[in-house]
C-alpha positions, 0 to 999 in steps of 0.5 A, a space after each residue: 391185542 387190546 380192544 379200543 375200550 380196554 385202551 380207553 380204560 387204561 388211559 382213563 386210569 393213567 389220567 386219574 393217577 396223574 390227577 391223584 399225584 397232583 392232588 397229593 403234592 398240593 395237599 402235602 404243600 398245604 400241610 407244610 404251610 399249615 404246620 409252619 403257620 401253626 408254629 407261628 413261623 413266617 417262613 419255611 425251614 430250608 428243608 421245608 422250602 426244598 420239599 415244597 419246591 420239589 412238590 411244585 415241580 411234581 405238580 407242574 409235571 402232573 399237569 403236563 402229563 394230564 394234558 398229554 393224557 387228555 389228548 391221547 384219550 381224545 384220540 382214542 375216543 375218536 378211533 372208537 367212534 370211527 370203529 362204531 361208525 364203520 361197524 354200523 355201515 357194515 351192518 
């Protein structure tokens, strides 16, 4: 069975991965928009527009995941604090 510290570390890795997915999607959107602008186009191609919509959905999903992960992390840290307090009382 994993210790609370290991669980917290895993949750933090999970949060970082969700943040990176969001950042990657945002960066890809920026690249698509910059490319269109550099080519002098005032609108995106159908393919680019579809890709951007997918990326916006990924961003929203990542934000939702980050919120849930943050809550999970807070609960885990609360348990950790309770364990430390319990151990201190037993010492």
